[in-house]
ChimeraX commands (.cxc) that place a marker at each C-alpha (Angstrom):
marker #1 position 0.00,0.00,0.00 radius 0.5
marker #1 position 1.44,3.37,-1.02 radius 0.5
marker #1 position 1.88,6.05,1.62 radius 0.5
marker #1 position 0.01,9.29,1.02 radius 0.5
marker #1 position 1.97,12.11,-0.62 radius 0.5
marker #1 position 2.50,15.07,1.69 radius 0.5
marker #1 position 1.62,18.36,-0.02 radius 0.5
marker #1 position 2.33,21.89,1.19 radius 0.5
marker #1 position -0.59,24.09,0.15 radius 0.5
marker #1 position 0.22,27.80,0.54 radius 0.5
marker #1 position -2.85,29.88,1.35 radius 0.5
marker #1 position -2.78,33.68,1.21 radius 0.5
marker #1 position -6.51,34.35,1.19 radius 0.5
marker #1 position -6.65,35.09,-2.54 radius 0.5
marker #1 position -9.01,33.49,-5.05 radius 0.5
marker #1 position -5.89,31.96,-6.64 radius 0.5
marker #1 position -4.98,30.11,-3.45 radius 0.5
marker #1 position -8.51,28.67,-3.26 radius 0.5
marker #1 position -8.15,27.58,-6.90 radius 0.5
marker #1 position -5.06,25.67,-5.75 radius 0.5
marker #1 position -7.11,24.00,-3.00 radius 0.5
marker #1 position -9.73,22.98,-5.56 radius 0.5
marker #1 position -6.98,21.56,-7.76 radius 0.5
marker #1 position -5.70,19.42,-4.85 radius 0.5
marker #1 position -9.26,18.27,-4.10 radius 0.5
marker #1 position -9.65,17.25,-7.76 radius 0.5
marker #1 position -6.36,15.32,-7.63 radius 0.5
marker #1 position -7.48,13.48,-4.49 radius 0.5
marker #1 position -10.86,12.72,-6.04 radius 0.5
marker #1 position -9.00,11.34,-9.07 radius 0.5
marker #1 position -7.13,8.92,-6.81 radius 0.5
marker #1 position -4.06,10.70,-5.39 radius 0.5
marker #1 position -3.48,9.70,-1.79 radius 0.5
marker #1 position -2.43,12.89,-0.05 radius 0.5
marker #1 position -2.04,14.56,3.29 radius 0.5
marker #1 position -2.07,18.33,3.06 radius 0.5
marker #1 position -0.27,20.92,5.14 radius 0.5
marker #1 position -2.21,24.18,4.82 radius 0.5
marker #1 position 0.16,27.06,5.49 radius 0.5
marker #1 position -0.30,30.77,5.87 radius 0.5
marker #1 position 2.67,33.06,6.38 radius 0.5
marker #1 position 2.14,36.45,7.94 radius 0.5
marker #1 position 4.73,39.08,7.11 radius 0.5
marker #1 position 6.51,40.81,10.00 radius 0.5
marker #1 position 4.80,43.82,11.56 radius 0.5
marker #1 position 5.53,47.20,10.04 radius 0.5
marker #1 position 7.24,49.94,12.01 radius 0.5
marker #1 position 3.89,51.73,12.18 radius 0.5
marker #1 position 2.19,48.65,13.69 radius 0.5
marker #1 position 5.00,48.29,16.21 radius 0.5
marker #1 position 4.72,51.96,17.27 radius 0.5
marker #1 position 0.91,51.94,17.51 radius 0.5
marker #1 position 0.54,48.59,19.32 radius 0.5
marker #1 position 3.47,48.98,21.74 radius 0.5
marker #1 position 3.13,45.29,22.58 radius 0.5
marker #1 position 4.66,42.54,20.41 radius 0.5
marker #1 position 2.27,39.98,21.92 radius 0.5
marker #1 position -0.74,41.99,20.72 radius 0.5
marker #1 position 0.73,42.17,17.22 radius 0.5
marker #1 position 1.52,38.44,17.21 radius 0.5
marker #1 position -1.99,37.52,18.38 radius 0.5
marker #1 position -3.64,39.76,15.77 radius 0.5
marker #1 position -1.42,38.29,13.06 radius 0.5
marker #1 position -2.12,34.70,14.13 radius 0.5
marker #1 position -5.87,35.40,14.30 radius 0.5
marker #1 position -5.76,36.88,10.80 radius 0.5
marker #1 position -3.93,33.81,9.49 radius 0.5
marker #1 position -6.45,31.43,11.04 radius 0.5
marker #1 position -9.26,33.46,9.44 radius 0.5
marker #1 position -7.51,33.30,6.05 radius 0.5
marker #1 position -7.19,29.50,6.33 radius 0.5
marker #1 position -10.90,28.90,7.06 radius 0.5
marker #1 position -12.22,28.79,3.45 radius 0.5
marker #1 position -9.45,26.35,2.45 radius 0.5
marker #1 position -10.21,24.19,5.48 radius 0.5
marker #1 position -13.91,24.18,4.55 radius 0.5
marker #1 position -13.12,22.98,1.01 radius 0.5
marker #1 position -10.85,20.20,2.29 radius 0.5
marker #1 position -13.34,19.19,5.00 radius 0.5
marker #1 position -16.15,18.95,2.45 radius 0.5
marker #1 position -13.99,16.73,0.24 radius 0.5
marker #1 position -12.76,14.56,3.12 radius 0.5
marker #1 position -9.11,15.44,2.49 radius 0.5
marker #1 position -6.75,14.95,5.45 radius 0.5
marker #1 position -4.84,18.09,6.46 radius 0.5
marker #1 position -3.04,19.95,9.19 radius 0.5
marker #1 position -2.55,23.70,9.46 radius 0.5
marker #1 position 0.46,25.82,10.16 radius 0.5
marker #1 position 0.71,29.55,10.76 radius 0.5
marker #1 position 4.11,31.18,10.52 radius 0.5
marker #1 position 5.57,34.66,10.60 radius 0.5
marker #1 position 8.32,35.93,8.34 radius 0.5
marker #1 position 9.24,36.57,4.73 radius 0.5
marker #1 position 6.76,34.34,2.80 radius 0.5
marker #1 position 8.92,32.43,0.30 radius 0.5
marker #1 position 11.75,31.63,2.73 radius 0.5
marker #1 position 9.30,30.75,5.50 radius 0.5
marker #1 position 7.34,28.45,3.17 radius 0.5
marker #1 position 10.63,26.77,2.17 radius 0.5
marker #1 position 11.35,26.21,5.87 radius 0.5
marker #1 position 7.87,24.74,6.45 radius 0.5
marker #1 position 8.34,22.52,3.42 radius 0.5
marker #1 position 11.52,21.08,4.89 radius 0.5
marker #1 position 10.29,20.89,8.50 radius 0.5
marker #1 position 7.08,19.09,7.50 radius 0.5
marker #1 position 8.78,16.73,5.04 radius 0.5
marker #1 position 6.48,17.72,2.18 radius 0.5
marker #1 position 7.02,16.16,-1.24 radius 0.5
marker #1 position 5.39,18.92,-3.32 radius 0.5
marker #1 position 4.29,22.53,-3.00 radius 0.5
marker #1 position 0.98,23.69,-4.48 radius 0.5
marker #1 position 0.07,27.34,-4.78 radius 0.5
marker #1 position -2.12,29.57,-6.87 radius 0.5
marker #1 position -1.04,32.08,-9.48 radius 0.5
marker #1 position -2.71,35.44,-9.94 radius 0.5
marker #1 position -4.24,36.69,-13.18 radius 0.5
marker #1 position -1.21,38.56,-14.48 radius 0.5
marker #1 position 2.03,36.91,-13.46 radius 0.5
marker #1 position 3.69,34.20,-11.47 radius 0.5
marker #1 position 4.19,36.44,-8.45 radius 0.5
marker #1 position 7.28,37.06,-6.41 radius 0.5
marker #1 position 6.56,34.44,-3.72 radius 0.5
marker #1 position 5.93,31.69,-6.29 radius 0.5
marker #1 position 8.99,32.66,-8.35 radius 0.5
marker #1 position 11.27,32.69,-5.32 radius 0.5
marker #1 position 9.79,29.45,-3.98 radius 0.5
marker #1 position 10.56,27.81,-7.33 radius 0.5
marker #1 position 14.20,28.76,-6.79 radius 0.5
marker #1 position 14.30,27.71,-3.13 radius 0.5
marker #1 position 12.33,24.47,-3.24 radius 0.5
marker #1 position 13.99,21.08,-3.22 radius 0.5
marker #1 position 10.75,19.43,-4.40 radius 0.5
marker #1 position 8.37,20.05,-7.34 radius 0.5
marker #1 position 6.26,23.18,-7.22 radius 0.5
marker #1 position 2.79,23.05,-8.78 radius 0.5
marker #1 position 1.55,26.51,-9.71 radius 0.5
marker #1 position -2.18,26.52,-10.42 radius 0.5
marker #1 position -3.21,29.12,-12.98 radius 0.5
marker #1 position -6.48,31.03,-12.60 radius 0.5
marker #1 position -9.59,29.08,-13.52 radius 0.5
marker #1 position -10.31,28.94,-17.25 radius 0.5
marker #1 position -13.55,27.27,-18.21 radius 0.5
marker #1 position -13.10,23.82,-19.73 radius 0.5
marker #1 position -9.44,23.22,-18.83 radius 0.5
marker #1 position -8.22,20.78,-16.20 radius 0.5
marker #1 position -9.87,19.92,-12.87 radius 0.5
marker #1 position -12.36,22.59,-11.87 radius 0.5
marker #1 position -11.59,24.41,-15.13 radius 0.5
marker #1 position -7.95,25.17,-14.27 radius 0.5
marker #1 position -4.54,25.03,-15.84 radius 0.5
marker #1 position -1.50,24.05,-13.82 radius 0.5
marker #1 position 2.21,24.19,-14.37 radius 0.5
marker #1 position 4.45,21.79,-12.53 radius 0.5
marker #1 position 8.10,22.67,-12.33 radius 0.5
marker #1 position 10.44,19.88,-11.30 radius 0.5
marker #1 position 13.48,21.04,-9.43 radius 0.5
marker #1 position 17.06,20.00,-9.98 radius 0.5
marker #1 position 18.61,17.64,-7.48 radius 0.5
marker link #1:1,2 radius 0.2
marker link #1:2,3 radius 0.2
marker link #1:3,4 radius 0.2
marker link #1:4,5 radius 0.2
marker link #1:5,6 radius 0.2
marker link #1:6,7 radius 0.2
marker link #1:7,8 radius 0.2
marker link #1:8,9 radius 0.2
marker link #1:9,10 radius 0.2
marker link #1:10,11 radius 0.2
marker link #1:11,12 radius 0.2
marker link #1:12,13 radius 0.2
marker link #1:13,14 radius 0.2
marker link #1:14,15 radius 0.2
marker link #1:15,16 radius 0.2
marker link #1:16,17 radius 0.2
marker link #1:17,18 radius 0.2
marker link #1:18,19 radius 0.2
marker link #1:19,20 radius 0.2
marker link #1:20,21 radius 0.2
marker link #1:21,22 radius 0.2
marker link #1:22,23 radius 0.2
marker link #1:23,24 radius 0.2
marker link #1:24,25 radius 0.2
marker link #1:25,26 radius 0.2
marker link #1:26,27 radius 0.2
marker link #1:27,28 radius 0.2
marker link #1:28,29 radius 0.2
marker link #1:29,30 radius 0.2
marker link #1:30,31 radius 0.2
marker link #1:31,32 radius 0.2
marker link #1:32,33 radius 0.2
marker link #1:33,34 radius 0.2
marker link #1:34,35 radius 0.2
marker link #1:35,36 radius 0.2
marker link #1:36,37 radius 0.2
marker link #1:37,38 radius 0.2
marker link #1:38,39 radius 0.2
marker link #1:39,40 radius 0.2
marker link #1:40,41 radius 0.2
marker link #1:41,42 radius 0.2
marker link #1:42,43 radius 0.2
marker link #1:43,44 radius 0.2
marker link #1:44,45 radius 0.2
marker link #1:45,46 radius 0.2
marker link #1:46,47 radius 0.2
marker link #1:47,48 radius 0.2
marker link #1:48,49 radius 0.2
marker link #1:49,50 radius 0.2
marker link #1:50,51 radius 0.2
marker link #1:51,52 radius 0.2
marker link #1:52,53 radius 0.2
marker link #1:53,54 radius 0.2
marker link #1:54,55 radius 0.2
marker link #1:55,56 radius 0.2
marker link #1:56,57 radius 0.2
marker link #1:57,58 radius 0.2
marker link #1:58,59 radius 0.2
marker link #1:59,60 radius 0.2
marker link #1:60,61 radius 0.2
marker link #1:61,62 radius 0.2
marker link #1:62,63 radius 0.2
marker link #1:63,64 radius 0.2
marker link #1:64,65 radius 0.2
marker link #1:65,66 radius 0.2
marker link #1:66,67 radius 0.2
marker link #1:67,68 radius 0.2
marker link #1:68,69 radius 0.2
marker link #1:69,70 radius 0.2
marker link #1:70,71 radius 0.2
marker link #1:71,72 radius 0.2
marker link #1:72,73 radius 0.2
marker link #1:73,74 radius 0.2
marker link #1:74,75 radius 0.2
marker link #1:75,76 radius 0.2
marker link #1:76,77 radius 0.2
marker link #1:77,78 radius 0.2
marker link #1:78,79 radius 0.2
marker link #1:79,80 radius 0.2
marker link #1:80,81 radius 0.2
marker link #1:81,82 radius 0.2
marker link #1:82,83 radius 0.2
marker link #1:83,84 radius 0.2
marker link #1:84,85 radius 0.2
marker link #1:85,86 radius 0.2
marker link #1:86,87 radius 0.2
marker link #1:87,88 radius 0.2
marker link #1:88,89 radius 0.2
marker link #1:89,90 radius 0.2
marker link #1:90,91 radius 0.2
marker link #1:91,92 radius 0.2
marker link #1:92,93 radius 0.2
marker link #1:93,94 radius 0.2
marker link #1:94,95 radius 0.2
marker link #1:95,96 radius 0.2
marker link #1:96,97 radius 0.2
marker link #1:97,98 radius 0.2
marker link #1:98,99 radius 0.2
marker link #1:99,100 radius 0.2
marker link #1:100,101 radius 0.2
marker link #1:101,102 radius 0.2
marker link #1:102,103 radius 0.2
marker link #1:103,104 radius 0.2
marker link #1:104,105 radius 0.2
marker link #1:105,106 radius 0.2
marker link #1:106,107 radius 0.2
marker link #1:107,108 radius 0.2
marker link #1:108,109 radius 0.2
marker link #1:109,110 radius 0.2
marker link #1:110,111 radius 0.2
marker link #1:111,112 radius 0.2
marker link #1:112,113 radius 0.2
marker link #1:113,114 radius 0.2
marker link #1:114,115 radius 0.2
marker link #1:115,116 radius 0.2
marker link #1:116,117 radius 0.2
marker link #1:117,118 radius 0.2
marker link #1:118,119 radius 0.2
marker link #1:119,120 radius 0.2
marker link #1:120,121 radius 0.2
marker link #1:121,122 radius 0.2
marker link #1:122,123 radius 0.2
marker link #1:123,124 radius 0.2
marker link #1:124,125 radius 0.2
marker link #1:125,126 radius 0.2
marker link #1:126,127 radius 0.2
marker link #1:127,128 radius 0.2
marker link #1:128,129 radius 0.2
marker link #1:129,130 radius 0.2
marker link #1:130,131 radius 0.2
marker link #1:131,132 radius 0.2
marker link #1:132,133 radius 0.2
marker link #1:133,134 radius 0.2
marker link #1:134,135 radius 0.2
marker link #1:135,136 radius 0.2
marker link #1:136,137 radius 0.2
marker link #1:137,138 radius 0.2
marker link #1:138,139 radius 0.2
marker link #1:139,140 radius 0.2
marker link #1:140,141 radius 0.2
marker link #1:141,142 radius 0.2
marker link #1:142,143 radius 0.2
marker link #1:143,144 radius 0.2
marker link #1:144,145 radius 0.2
marker link #1:145,146 radius 0.2
marker link #1:146,147 radius 0.2
marker link #1:147,148 radius 0.2
marker link #1:148,149 radius 0.2
marker link #1:149,150 radius 0.2
marker link #1:150,151 radius 0.2
marker link #1:151,152 radius 0.2
marker link #1:152,153 radius 0.2
marker link #1:153,154 radius 0.2
marker link #1:154,155 radius 0.2
marker link #1:155,156 radius 0.2
marker link #1:156,157 radius 0.2
marker link #1:157,158 radius 0.2
view
């Protein structure tokens, strides 16, 4: 019996990241055995936030609460499809922090959404940093791929 593939699914609250969730759901429904790590990375507080809040714990709690709120729609999609997942909330520069989560969690692939216009800086940098394949799900286009989507998978060099 094959072990499930562990996928890192980066969620930033955008429509594109939910398209990526739907792509993973479609893959699981097509027979892929997978465990998903849903991850949201909150960028460090700005100087303004630090000055106004005066308390790093308040900033950290607000950031963590925001991340948990951002993850809820993705969790709902995975729950409805019966896909096994865990969640992780981290703070830091997104691409490097996602690369750290990828390694710490032992994920075998990264899945993330792509906006309408371009690959995006986080996706582009994660492609360079990742030691595993990165699946970038393009915005939904009717009639293409699971849930009407295109995807580009970029294998990495070893």
